[in-house]
Each structure stands twice: as structure tokens, then as C-alpha cells.
C-alpha positions in Angstrom: -216.2 130.6 126.2 -213.6 128.8 124.1 -213.6 131.7 121.6 -212.9 134.2 124.4 -209.9 132.0 125.6 -208.6 131.8 122.1 -208.9 135.6 121.6 -207.1 136.2 124.9 -204.3 133.9 124.1 -203.9 135.5 120.6 -203.8 138.9 122.2 -201.0 137.9 124.6 -199.0 136.3 121.8 -199.3 139.5 119.7 -198.1 141.6 122.7 -195.1 139.4 123.3 -194.2 139.3 119.6 -194.4 143.2 119.4 -192.3 143.6 122.5 -189.6 141.2 121.2 -189.5 143.0 117.8 -189.1 146.4 119.5 -186.2 145.2 121.6 -184.5 143.7 118.5 -185.0 146.9 116.5 -183.6 149.0 119.3 -180.6 146.7 119.7 -179.9 146.7 116.0 -180.1 150.5 115.9 -177.6 150.8 118.8 -175.2 148.4 117.1 -175.5 150.3 113.8 -174.8 153.6 115.6 -171.7 152.1 117.4 -170.3 150.5 114.2 -170.7 153.6 112.1 -169.0 156.0 114.5 -167.7 158.7 112.3 -164.0 159.5 111.7 -164.9 163.0 112.7 -165.5 161.9 116.3 -162.5 159.6 116.3 -159.9 162.2 115.3 -161.1 164.5 118.0 -159.4 164.0 121.3 -159.4 165.5 124.8 -155.7 166.3 124.2 -156.8 168.9 121.7 -159.4 170.5 123.9 -158.9 173.5 126.3 -157.3 172.6 129.6 -157.7 174.4 133.0 -156.5 178.0 132.8 -154.0 177.6 135.6 -152.0 175.1 133.4 -150.2 175.7 130.1 -150.0 173.0 127.3 -148.3 172.7 124.0 -150.6 170.8 121.7 -149.6 169.0 118.5 -151.1 166.4 116.2 -149.9 163.9 113.6 -152.2 161.9 111.2 -151.8 159.6 108.2 -154.9 158.8 106.1 -156.3 157.9 102.7 -158.4 160.3 100.6 -160.3 160.0 97.3 -158.2 162.7 95.6 -155.0 164.1 96.9 -155.1 167.3 94.9 -158.6 168.2 95.8 -158.1 167.3 99.5 -155.0 169.5 99.6 -156.9 172.5 98.4 -159.8 171.9 100.9 -157.5 171.4 103.9 -155.6 174.5 103.0 -158.9 176.4 102.8 -159.9 175.1 106.3 -156.5 176.2 107.7 -156.8 179.7 106.2 -160.4 179.9 107.5 -159.3 179.2 111.0 -156.5 181.8 111.0 -153.7 179.3 110.6 -150.9 179.0 108.1 -149.3 176.3 106.1 -145.5 175.9 106.5 -145.2 172.9 104.1 -147.4 171.5 101.4 -145.6 168.9 99.3 -147.4 166.8 96.7 -145.2 164.1 95.3 -145.4 160.9 93.2 -143.6 157.7 93.7 -143.5 155.1 90.9 -144.2 151.6 92.0 -143.7 149.7 88.7 -143.4 150.4 84.9 -144.1 148.1 82.0 -143.6 148.7 78.3 -145.5 146.8 75.6 -144.5 147.0 71.9 -147.2 148.1 69.5 -145.1 148.3 66.3 -141.5 148.5 65.2 -141.4 152.2 66.1 -143.9 152.6 68.9 -144.8 151.1 72.3 -147.3 151.5 75.2 -145.7 152.5 78.6 -147.9 151.7 81.7 -146.7 153.2 85.0 -148.3 152.5 88.4 -147.8 155.3 90.8 -148.7 156.5 94.3 -149.6 160.2 94.8 -149.1 161.5 98.3 -149.0 164.9 100.1 -147.0 165.9 103.2 -148.3 168.9 105.0 -147.2 170.9 108.0 -149.3 173.7 109.4 -150.1 175.7 112.5 -153.5 176.8 113.8 -154.6 178.6 116.9 -154.8 176.1 119.7 -158.4 177.1 120.4 -159.3 175.9 116.8 -157.3 172.7 116.8 -160.2 170.4 117.6 -162.4 172.1 115.0 -159.8 171.9 112.3 -159.2 168.2 112.9 -162.9 167.5 112.7 -163.2 169.4 109.4 -160.2 167.6 108.0 -161.7 164.3 108.9 -164.4 164.8 106.3 -161.8 164.1 103.7 -160.7 160.8 105.3 -161.9 157.5 103.8 -159.3 155.4 105.7 -157.3 156.4 108.8 -153.9 154.8 109.2 -152.7 156.5 112.3 -153.5 159.5 114.6 -151.4 161.0 117.4 -152.5 164.0 119.5 -150.2 165.3 122.2 -150.7 167.9 125.0 -147.4 168.5 126.8 -147.7 170.5 129.9 -145.1 173.4 130.1 -146.4 175.3 133.2 -143.3 174.7 135.2 -141.0 175.5 132.3 -142.7 178.9 131.9 -142.3 179.6 135.7 -138.6 178.6 135.3 -138.1 181.1 132.4 -139.8 183.9 134.4 -137.7 183.2 137.5 -134.4 183.0 135.5 -135.1 186.3 133.7 -136.1 188.0 136.9 -133.0 186.7 138.7 -130.6 187.7 136.0 -132.2 191.2 135.8 -132.0 191.8 139.5 -128.4 190.6 139.6 -127.4 192.9 136.8 -129.1 195.9 138.6 -127.3 195.1 141.8 -123.9 194.9 140.1 -124.6 198.2 138.3 -125.6 199.9 141.6 -122.5 198.5 143.4 -120.2 199.7 140.6 -121.7 203.2 140.7 -121.7 203.5 144.5 -118.1 202.3 144.9 -116.8 204.1 141.8 -114.5 201.3 141.0 -114.5 198.2 138.8 -113.7 194.7 139.9 -114.3 191.1 138.7 -117.9 191.1 140.1 -118.9 194.6 139.0 -117.3 194.5 135.5 -119.2 195.5 132.4 -118.7 192.0 131.0 -120.4 190.5 134.0 -123.3 192.9 133.7 -123.5 192.1 130.0 -123.5 188.3 130.7 -126.4 188.6 133.1 -128.4 190.7 130.6 -127.8 188.0 128.0 -129.0 185.4 130.4 -132.1 187.5 131.0 -132.7 188.1 127.3 -132.3 184.3 126.5 -134.9 183.5 129.2 -137.3 186.1 127.8 -136.8 184.8 124.3 -137.4 181.2 125.4 -140.6 182.4 127.2 -141.8 184.1 124.0 -141.1 180.9 121.9 -143.0 178.8 124.5 -146.0 181.2 124.5 -146.0 181.0 120.7 -146.1 177.2 120.9 -148.9 177.3 123.4 -150.9 179.8 121.2 -150.4 177.8 118.0 -150.6 174.1 117.6 -148.3 172.2 115.1 -150.0 169.6 112.9 -148.2 167.2 110.6 -150.3 165.3 107.9 -149.5 162.6 105.4 -152.3 161.6 103.1 -152.5 159.5 99.9 -155.0 158.2 97.4 -155.7 154.9 95.6 -152.8 153.8 93.4 -153.0 155.4 90.0 -152.1 154.2 86.5 -150.6 156.4 83.8 -150.7 155.0 80.2 -148.6 156.7 77.5 -147.8 155.9 73.9 -144.1 156.4 73.2 -141.9 156.3 70.1 -139.2 153.7 70.0 -135.8 155.0 68.9 -134.1 153.1 66.1 -131.0 151.4 67.2 -127.9 153.0 65.7 -125.9 150.4 63.8 -122.1 150.7 64.2 -120.4 151.8 61.0 -118.7 149.1 59.0 -116.7 149.6 55.8 -118.0 148.0 52.5 -117.1 144.4 51.5 -114.5 145.3 48.8 -112.7 147.5 51.2 -112.6 144.9 53.9 -111.4 142.2 51.3 -108.5 144.4 50.1 -107.5 145.1 53.7 -107.5 141.4 54.4 -105.2 140.8 51.4 -102.8 143.4 52.6 -102.9 141.8 56.1 -102.0 138.5 54.5 -98.9 140.0 52.9 -98.0 141.5 56.3 -98.3 138.1 57.9 -96.2 136.5 55.2 -93.5 139.1 55.7 -93.5 138.4 59.4 -93.1 134.7 58.9 -90.1 135.2 56.6 -88.5 137.5 59.1 -89.1 135.0 61.8 -87.2 132.2 59.9 -84.4 134.7 59.0 -84.0 135.3 62.7 -83.4 131.6 63.4 -81.5 130.7 60.2 -78.4 129.6 62.2 -80.4 127.1 64.2 -81.9 125.8 61.0 -78.5 125.4 59.4 -77.1 123.5 62.4 -80.1 121.2 62.5 -79.7 120.4 58.8 -76.0 119.8 59.2 -76.6 117.4 62.1 -79.3 115.6 60.2 -77.1 114.9 57.1 -74.1 114.1 59.2 -76.0 111.5 61.2 -77.3 109.9 58.0 -73.7 109.8 56.5 -72.3 108.1 59.6 -75.2 105.6 59.7 -74.3 104.5 56.2 
């Protein structure tokens, strides 16, 4: 009897232990799934998805992120854009130097160490229907996401406004033309200039509508991506300092002797200029001594 009770208690404990472990395993699995949510899912947005057909949207995206290799990522992203029937309007890879240090190796050589940042700025356009797919494929290159902005600006009413403006200008131009032909005379309201002005308004509205349709059909994307700071080490030659020319010693000594004669001449000329004052001073001195005696 006691053995049966022990076996029953042992069985209950094992069931409780198994249930608790299952819950912990499930919880840990859910936490791991949440914490490792891929960048691919994050860069996607409802703003880049298709909207109701009765509304029109202009979609755009901006992202800044870090990649392993800027050059390789640039080629891959450009291939993705081409594959999705888009085109690149700007692809600019540039380097900015952060710091530079030169260490002497010998009298005529040194080691120059330059720390630099390599970045790429890219603008491209892709069919709006492929925007979300392109962003997901680009996200495969991202190892760290700095920022992401995705916009969907509704332009339905702007398109209606352009249509109405073009239609109104066209009807007004036709009415003016008919009135001019029926009356057979020209006035301020039926002049050719007025008709031309209305046609220009109509054409501008149509052009704005075409531009707007192009923006709706193709989304603009602006990217800035960079890689880990790089280091460039180069051995450079040190240029010898150019010593200023100096004449030899004997030449400088002779020049100094000549300069001494010139100074002596100037001193004599100086005293000759003031000889009258010297004579008066000498006369006063001897006169004073004579009177004193």
C-alpha cells in the first residue's frame, strides 16, 4: 500500500514537472521570436502597401543604416532596383577622413595612418507596387538601422482639382472661340491672347496631372548607408628640408669689413655735420676755465 502511494505521488510530481518545463520552453521560444524580429519585417510598412483603388497616394521612403561593406552593398542594391524595373538617379560613394597620424620610421620615411568613414548616398525610383518588396530585399544588407521614414501622401483631391482646372480652361477657350467666330469681331473677352491664356492654363493643369501620375506610379527612395570605420596605412617618403642659401665664410667676413668702413665713414660725416656745435662747446669750456682762474 505504501509503495502504491509513493508511486502515485512520484507520478504526479513528474507530470507537474513536465508541464512546468513545457510552459517555460514555450515562453522562452516566444521571447526569442519577439527579440529577433528581423529588420526585413521592420523596414516594411503599411505606408508602402497598396491602398484602396478609389484613393491615390504618393509614396516615398528614407533610410539610414550600417552595412558590412559599402561597395558590395551598393552593387547588390542597384541590382535589386534594376530587377524590380526601377532606376538609380544618384549613387555617390564618398570617403570622409576622421583623423590622420604620421609616425617617423627613418630620416627619409614615415608611416601615415588615416582613419576614414566610407558612405554611400543613393536616390532611386521603383514602381510603387514593388516598393515594399524592394525595401525588404534591401534590409538583407542592414546590420544596424539608424532611421527609417516611409510616407504615403494622399493626392486624390489634387488630381480632381487638376482635372477640373483643365476641363474648365478648355471649355472656356472653346466658348471664346465660338463667340468670336459667330460675332465676327474681336474684343477683350474674345481676343486671341485670352484664348491662348486659357489654353496655357489647361496645358499646365494637364502637365501637373502627368507629373502627379508619375509620382504615384513610381516611389522615390533616399538611402544613406555606411560601414565600420576603416584604417588606411601607407609608407611615405619624407622630403628633405631645403636649406636657405648662405654665402661662404670668407665672403661674409669681407662684406663685414666693408660694412665697418661704411659705418666709420658715416660716423665721420656725422661729426662733420655738427662741427660748429663742437667748436662752440670747446670755446665755452676753455673760456669758463680761464675765467675761473
